[in-house]
C-alpha positions in Angstrom: 6.7 2.6 16.9 9.7 4.8 16.0 9.2 6.8 12.8 11.9 8.7 10.8 11.3 11.7 8.5 14.1 12.2 6.0 14.4 15.5 4.3 17.5 15.3 2.1 17.7 16.6 -1.5 18.5 14.2 -4.4 21.8 14.3 -6.2 21.1 16.8 -9.0 20.5 15.0 -12.3 21.9 11.7 -11.1 19.3 9.0 -10.5 21.7 6.3 -9.5 23.5 8.4 -6.9 20.1 9.7 -5.6 18.8 6.2 -5.1 22.1 5.1 -3.4 21.7 8.1 -1.0 18.1 7.2 -0.3 19.1 3.6 0.5 21.9 4.8 2.8 19.5 7.2 4.6 16.9 4.5 5.1 19.5 2.0 6.4 20.8 4.6 8.9 17.2 5.3 10.2 16.7 1.5 10.6 19.9 1.2 12.5 18.6 3.8 14.9 15.4 1.8 15.4 12.9 3.3 12.9 10.2 1.0 11.8 8.6 3.5 9.4 10.6 5.9 7.2 9.0 8.7 5.1 10.3 11.2 2.6 7.6 13.9 2.8 8.6 15.8 -0.4 8.4 12.6 -2.5 
């Protein structure tokens, strides 16, 4: 199983843009074949 670890900061004081960024990052990891995606700082 392919796993992705994402270490990207949130958008400072902007929940909506932070969530959009997280969704984009998870989608990119999935396109590259990841079946499990983790954000270790979360």
